[in-house]
ZAGUPA-513234 format. One record per residue (C-alpha): residue in three letters; residue number from 1; x, y, z. Coordinates in steps of 0.02 Angstrom, whole numbers, padded with zeros to 5 digits, always signed. Each point is the difference from the previous one (the first is absolute). Layout:
// ZAGUPA-513234
BAVO:type:seq:c1:c2:c3
BAVO:ALA:NUM:X:Y:Z
...
This chain:
// ZAGUPA-513234
BAVO:type:seq:c1:c2:c3
BAVO:MET:1:+00629:-02042:-02359
BAVO:PHE:2:-00020:+00120:+00144
BAVO:ARG:3:+00023:+00033:+00186
BAVO:PHE:4:-00147:+00036:+00114
BAVO:ALA:5:+00005:+00167:+00090
BAVO:ARG:6:-00084:-00079:+00152
BAVO:ASP:7:+00108:-00106:+00115
BAVO:GLN:8:-00029:-00184:-00036
BAVO:SER:9:-00023:-00122:+00143
BAVO:VAL:10:+00107:-00156:+00012
BAVO:ILE:11:-00072:-00140:+00105
BAVO:ASN:12:+00101:-00143:+00073
BAVO:ILE:13:-00075:-00174:+00012
BAVO:ALA:14:+00118:-00132:+00070
BAVO:GLY:15:+00148:+00092:-00078
BAVO:LEU:16:-00086:+00029:-00167
BAVO:ARG:17:-00006:+00185:-00042
BAVO:ILE:18:-00145:+00052:-00113
BAVO:GLY:19:-00040:+00172:-00071
BAVO:GLY:20:+00104:+00156:-00024
BAVO:GLN:21:+00036:+00097:-00159
BAVO:PRO:22:-00001:-00094:-00167
BAVO:GLY:23:+00172:-00069:-00038
BAVO:GLU:24:+00060:-00018:+00179
BAVO:LEU:25:-00060:-00172:+00057
BAVO:PRO:26:-00026:-00156:-00105
BAVO:THR:27:-00181:-00049:-00031
BAVO:ALA:28:-00057:-00139:+00118
BAVO:LEU:29:-00092:-00143:-00084
BAVO:ALA:30:-00129:-00114:+00081
BAVO:GLY:31:-00045:-00168:-00076
BAVO:THR:32:-00163:-00082:+00054
BAVO:ILE:33:-00003:-00179:+00063
BAVO:PHE:34:-00144:-00114:+00053
BAVO:TYR:35:-00120:+00111:-00098
BAVO:HIS:36:-00174:-00058:-00052
BAVO:GLY:37:+00022:-00131:-00134
BAVO:HIS:38:+00187:-00020:+00029
BAVO:SER:39:+00049:-00169:-00071
BAVO:ILE:40:+00109:-00043:+00149
BAVO:VAL:41:-00150:+00011:+00120
BAVO:SER:42:-00112:-00153:+00009
BAVO:ASP:43:-00113:+00058:+00143
BAVO:GLU:44:-00021:+00187:+00026
BAVO:GLU:45:-00106:-00019:+00157
BAVO:ARG:46:+00124:-00107:+00094
BAVO:GLY:47:+00157:+00067:-00082
BAVO:ILE:48:+00061:-00162:-00079
BAVO:PHE:49:+00134:+00033:-00130
BAVO:ASP:50:+00154:-00067:-00090
BAVO:ALA:51:+00138:+00053:+00119
BAVO:LYS:52:+00142:-00045:-00118
BAVO:ARG:53:-00070:+00106:-00140
BAVO:ALA:54:-00039:+00144:+00118
BAVO:GLU:55:+00179:+00003:+00064
BAVO:GLU:56:+00066:-00001:-00179
BAVO:LEU:57:-00107:+00151:-00044
BAVO:ILE:58:+00055:+00097:+00154
BAVO:ASN:59:+00183:-00040:-00030
BAVO:ARG:60:-00015:+00053:-00181
BAVO:GLN:61:-00061:+00172:+00053
BAVO:VAL:62:+00143:+00012:+00126
BAVO:GLU:63:+00128:-00045:-00133
BAVO:ILE:64:-00057:+00126:-00130
BAVO:SER:65:-00018:+00134:+00135
BAVO:GLU:66:+00183:-00024:+00046
BAVO:VAL:67:+00050:+00017:-00183
BAVO:THR:68:-00096:+00161:-00036
BAVO:GLY:69:+00002:+00087:+00168
BAVO:ASN:70:-00188:+00020:+00002
BAVO:PRO:71:-00061:-00056:+00173
BAVO:GLY:72:-00123:-00143:+00003
BAVO:VAL:73:-00157:-00006:+00106
BAVO:LEU:74:-00108:-00154:+00026
BAVO:HIS:75:-00185:+00032:-00028
BAVO:ILE:76:-00097:-00138:+00090
BAVO:PHE:77:-00182:-00026:-00045
BAVO:ALA:78:-00109:-00112:+00109
BAVO:SER:79:-00184:-00047:-00003
BAVO:THR:80:-00007:-00043:+00186
BAVO:ARG:81:+00100:+00029:+00158
BAVO:ARG:82:+00030:-00188:+00009
BAVO:ALA:83:+00081:+00004:-00172
BAVO:PHE:84:+00101:+00154:+00043
BAVO:GLU:85:+00072:-00079:+00156
BAVO:ARG:86:+00061:-00148:-00104
BAVO:TYR:87:+00076:+00116:-00130
BAVO:LEU:88:+00089:+00104:+00131
BAVO:ASP:89:+00068:-00153:+00089
BAVO:PHE:90:+00070:-00059:-00166
BAVO:ILE:91:+00087:+00161:-00050
BAVO:ASP:92:+00077:+00031:+00172
BAVO:PRO:93:+00165:-00093:-00034
BAVO:ILE:94:+00019:+00055:-00182
BAVO:TRP:95:-00053:+00183:-00005
BAVO:ASN:96:+00055:+00138:+00118
BAVO:GLY:97:-00051:+00151:-00103
BAVO:PRO:98:-00156:+00110:+00001
BAVO:LEU:99:-00173:-00076:-00022
BAVO:ILE:100:-00162:+00064:-00071
BAVO:ILE:101:-00151:-00088:+00075
BAVO:ASP:102:-00160:-00006:-00102
BAVO:SER:103:-00169:-00083:-00014
BAVO:SER:104:-00163:+00034:-00091
BAVO:ASP:105:-00091:-00021:+00167
BAVO:PRO:106:+00011:+00148:+00122
BAVO:LYS:107:-00018:-00112:+00153
BAVO:THR:108:+00142:-00110:-00058
BAVO:ARG:109:+00110:+00152:-00032
BAVO:GLY:110:-00030:+00061:+00177
BAVO:GLU:111:+00038:-00172:+00071
BAVO:MET:112:+00160:-00007:-00101
BAVO:ALA:113:+00053:+00163:+00083
BAVO:ILE:114:-00028:-00077:+00171
BAVO:HIS:115:+00096:-00157:-00046
BAVO:VAL:116:+00156:+00089:-00063
BAVO:THR:117:-00001:+00098:+00162
BAVO:GLU:118:-00010:-00160:+00103
BAVO:VAL:119:+00148:-00078:-00091
BAVO:GLY:120:+00106:+00159:+00000
BAVO:TYR:121:-00010:+00044:-00185
BAVO:ALA:122:-00095:+00164:+00014
BAVO:ASP:123:+00152:+00112:-00028
BAVO:ARG:124:+00034:-00080:-00170
BAVO:THR:125:-00182:-00004:-00057
BAVO:ILE:126:-00093:+00115:-00119
BAVO:TYR:127:-00189:-00011:+00016
BAVO:ASN:128:-00094:-00008:-00166
BAVO:SER:129:-00107:+00097:+00006
BAVO:ILE:130:-00102:+00138:+00081
BAVO:GLY:131:-00139:+00058:-00114
BAVO:LEU:132:-00184:+00039:-00012
BAVO:ALA:133:-00039:-00185:+00015
BAVO:SER:134:+00091:-00013:+00168
BAVO:THR:135:-00120:-00040:+00142
BAVO:GLU:136:-00001:+00072:+00175
BAVO:LYS:137:+00036:-00173:+00071
BAVO:GLU:138:+00148:-00020:-00117
BAVO:MET:139:+00070:+00170:+00051
BAVO:GLY:140:-00025:-00048:+00181
BAVO:LEU:141:+00107:-00155:-00023
BAVO:LEU:142:+00132:+00102:-00092
BAVO:ARG:143:-00001:+00125:+00143
BAVO:GLU:144:+00029:-00142:+00124
BAVO:SER:145:+00149:-00063:-00100
BAVO:ASP:146:+00177:+00067:+00000
BAVO:ILE:147:+00001:+00033:-00188
BAVO:ASP:148:+00045:+00180:-00042
BAVO:SER:149:+00017:-00014:-00191
BAVO:ALA:150:-00145:-00009:-00122
BAVO:ILE:151:-00054:+00030:-00178
BAVO:LEU:152:-00143:+00124:-00020
BAVO:LEU:153:-00111:-00042:-00149
BAVO:ALA:154:-00062:+00166:-00068
BAVO:PHE:155:-00129:-00067:-00121
BAVO:SER:156:-00183:-00041:-00016
BAVO:PRO:157:-00117:-00016:-00151
BAVO:ASN:158:-00071:+00170:+00048
BAVO:ALA:159:+00172:+00078:+00025
BAVO:SER:160:+00099:-00040:-00155
BAVO:SER:161:+00069:+00172:-00044
BAVO:VAL:162:+00164:+00061:+00073
BAVO:GLU:163:-00088:+00140:+00093
BAVO:SER:164:-00129:-00117:+00078
BAVO:ARG:165:+00135:-00122:+00053
BAVO:MET:166:+00095:+00139:+00085
BAVO:ASP:167:-00161:+00048:+00088
BAVO:LEU:168:-00020:-00179:+00065
BAVO:LEU:169:+00168:+00022:+00085
BAVO:ARG:170:-00010:+00178:+00068
BAVO:ARG:171:-00181:+00034:+00046
BAVO:ASP:172:-00060:-00004:+00181
BAVO:GLY:173:-00012:-00183:+00048
BAVO:GLY:174:+00094:-00048:-00158
BAVO:LEU:175:+00128:-00137:-00023
BAVO:LEU:176:+00145:+00099:+00073
BAVO:ALA:177:-00100:+00027:+00159
BAVO:ILE:178:-00062:-00180:+00007
BAVO:ALA:179:+00177:-00065:-00019
BAVO:SER:180:+00068:+00117:+00133
BAVO:ASN:181:-00138:-00053:+00120
BAVO:ALA:182:+00048:-00181:-00031
BAVO:GLY:183:+00179:+00034:+00055
BAVO:ILE:184:+00076:+00010:-00174
BAVO:ASN:185:+00154:+00111:-00012
BAVO:ASN:186:+00072:-00065:-00164
BAVO:MET:187:-00127:+00033:-00136
BAVO:LEU:188:+00016:-00050:-00183
BAVO:LEU:189:-00128:+00069:-00122
BAVO:ASP:190:-00077:-00118:-00128
BAVO:PRO:191:-00109:+00082:-00134
BAVO:GLY:192:-00081:-00164:-00048
BAVO:VAL:193:+00012:-00050:-00181
BAVO:ALA:194:-00153:-00015:-00111
BAVO:PRO:195:-00001:-00114:-00153
BAVO:LEU:196:+00085:+00065:-00155
BAVO:GLY:197:-00126:+00105:-00095
BAVO:SER:198:-00095:+00043:+00158
BAVO:GLY:199:+00117:+00132:+00069
BAVO:ALA:200:+00157:-00098:+00047
BAVO:GLY:201:+00108:+00148:-00050
BAVO:ALA:202:-00073:+00107:+00140
BAVO:ALA:203:+00102:-00104:+00124
BAVO:LEU:204:+00160:+00067:-00080
BAVO:ARG:205:-00055:+00181:+00015
BAVO:PHE:206:-00057:-00030:+00179
BAVO:ALA:207:+00176:-00053:+00048
BAVO:ILE:208:+00072:+00166:-00057
BAVO:VAL:209:-00137:+00105:+00081
BAVO:ALA:210:+00004:-00095:+00165
BAVO:LYS:211:+00188:+00013:+00018
BAVO:ALA:212:-00004:+00184:-00044
BAVO:LYS:213:-00137:+00040:+00126
BAVO:LEU:214:+00030:-00126:+00140
BAVO:GLY:215:+00180:-00060:-00020
BAVO:LEU:216:-00046:-00180:+00043
BAVO:PRO:217:+00067:-00157:-00087
BAVO:ILE:218:-00104:-00074:-00140
BAVO:CYS:219:-00046:-00184:-00013
BAVO:SER:220:-00063:-00059:-00169
BAVO:GLY:221:-00079:-00160:-00063
BAVO:MET:222:+00007:+00054:-00183
BAVO:HIS:223:+00008:-00185:-00042
BAVO:ASN:224:-00189:+00002:+00023
BAVO:ALA:225:-00019:+00105:-00157
BAVO:ALA:226:+00080:-00137:-00103
BAVO:SER:227:-00081:-00148:+00088
BAVO:SER:228:-00175:+00073:-00018
BAVO:TRP:229:+00025:+00050:-00183
BAVO:GLU:230:-00126:-00106:-00096
BAVO:TRP:231:+00096:+00008:-00164
BAVO:LEU:232:+00159:-00066:+00081
BAVO:ARG:233:-00080:-00149:+00088
BAVO:SER:234:-00013:-00102:-00160
BAVO:ARG:235:+00180:+00032:-00051
BAVO:ASP:236:+00150:-00111:+00029
BAVO:LYS:237:+00104:-00002:+00159
BAVO:ASP:238:+00146:+00099:-00073
BAVO:MET:239:-00115:+00140:-00053
BAVO:ARG:240:-00087:+00006:+00170
BAVO:ARG:241:+00166:+00001:+00093
BAVO:SER:242:+00071:+00138:-00108
BAVO:CYS:243:-00150:+00108:+00046
BAVO:ASP:244:+00022:-00044:+00184
BAVO:ALA:245:+00181:+00059:-00008
BAVO:SER:246:-00051:+00159:-00090
BAVO:ALA:247:-00134:+00037:+00129
BAVO:SER:248:+00121:-00015:+00145
BAVO:ALA:249:+00130:+00105:-00091
BAVO:LEU:250:-00133:+00133:-00031
BAVO:ALA:251:-00044:+00003:+00184
BAVO:ALA:252:+00183:+00023:+00047
BAVO:SER:253:+00022:+00139:-00127
BAVO:PHE:254:-00150:+00089:+00077
BAVO:CYS:255:+00077:+00006:+00174
BAVO:ALA:256:-00064:-00162:+00077
BAVO:SER:257:+00120:-00047:+00139
BAVO:LEU:258:-00081:-00171:+00028
BAVO:VAL:259:-00070:-00098:-00146
BAVO:LEU:260:-00115:-00149:+00026
BAVO:TYR:261:+00047:-00092:-00159
BAVO:GLY:262:-00121:-00146:+00015
BAVO:PRO:263:+00042:-00186:-00001
BAVO:ILE:264:+00170:-00035:+00075
BAVO:GLU:265:+00033:-00115:-00149
BAVO:ASN:266:+00037:+00157:-00101
BAVO:ALA:267:+00146:+00060:+00107
BAVO:ARG:268:+00134:-00033:-00131
BAVO:ILE:269:-00098:+00101:-00128
BAVO:ILE:270:-00052:+00145:+00110
BAVO:PHE:271:+00160:+00037:+00097
BAVO:PRO:272:+00113:+00035:-00152
BAVO:ALA:273:-00135:+00109:-00082
BAVO:VAL:274:-00020:+00107:+00156
BAVO:ALA:275:+00188:+00003:+00032
BAVO:MET:276:+00026:+00070:-00175
BAVO:THR:277:-00133:+00131:+00035
BAVO:ASP:278:+00085:+00048:+00164
BAVO:ILE:279:+00168:+00018:-00088
BAVO:MET:280:-00072:+00113:-00134
BAVO:ILE:281:-00088:+00109:+00127
BAVO:SER:282:+00160:+00016:+00101
BAVO:GLU:283:+00100:+00049:-00154
BAVO:ALA:284:-00131:+00127:-00049
BAVO:LEU:285:+00007:+00083:+00171
BAVO:GLU:286:+00189:+00009:+00015
BAVO:GLU:287:+00003:+00180:-00062
BAVO:MET:288:-00123:+00043:+00139
BAVO:GLU:289:+00124:-00071:+00127
BAVO:VAL:290:-00108:-00146:+00053
BAVO:TRP:291:+00115:-00144:+00043
BAVO:PRO:292:-00049:-00184:+00020
BAVO:VAL:293:+00041:-00099:+00157
BAVO:TRP:294:+00141:-00127:-00014
BAVO:SER:295:-00121:-00147:-00020
BAVO:HIS:296:-00090:+00080:-00148
BAVO:PRO:297:-00006:-00098:-00165
BAVO:ARG:298:+00104:+00137:-00080
BAVO:ASN:299:+00143:-00043:+00115
BAVO:LYS:300:-00021:-00189:-00018
BAVO:MET:301:-00040:-00026:-00183
BAVO:VAL:302:+00086:+00137:-00100
């Protein structure tokens, strides 16, 4: 365990503080809901879903978050703006925390940014994500919105090394400049996670290098390393979930301040694993006079 010599930024999104030195703040955890293939969604285009089951899943994340002290974030995936509007209307009375908005379609992502602005949710929204696949039209819509927090995806098939990912961020016209031009003040850096065996470990090293050189918070979807692991796909559920928990704990141990842990169904598995990691990191840094905030798992669970 170590402290970074460079000052570490802490961003505030609807009261959620993310970033800082390792051991100070609890790791925030984002579960994904309404994702492609989610069993509770019967029509992805129109946003038809099982509301009772969706509420149960959201409440389960809230409950385990209160137990561990790790803040929960709701990661909403939508295929269309129409679907997103239905999802957002649904969560309005049951979730008042930060949101991550996401879609595989750039146009839909941009339209989601406009919609959260229209309904007054922009200050609690994290845009996912700004990357090489972002279009000019999409960035134009983001610029028109009131969103000022976004994840920057520092990855492409031709930029898989740590050095090339850093270059994607810092070069003239790179992702840091693109995000700034789109009105983003709160930036979280996502290294992207390749499949296990194809360089997934580079994402861990990127987190250390990026924090040391830029001082910005790290967002990690290390869950992707497990979910894309061919060997693991044919194994039983317990084995797959144990690897999911390990992946998120690894991300937290390598300085990720926000972990996208995958399906929200896994909340009760992921939160304790990451809470334990946070406690161990805090204990390891005590001699370096790094003290956890009052809501940290170390102060709630030990």
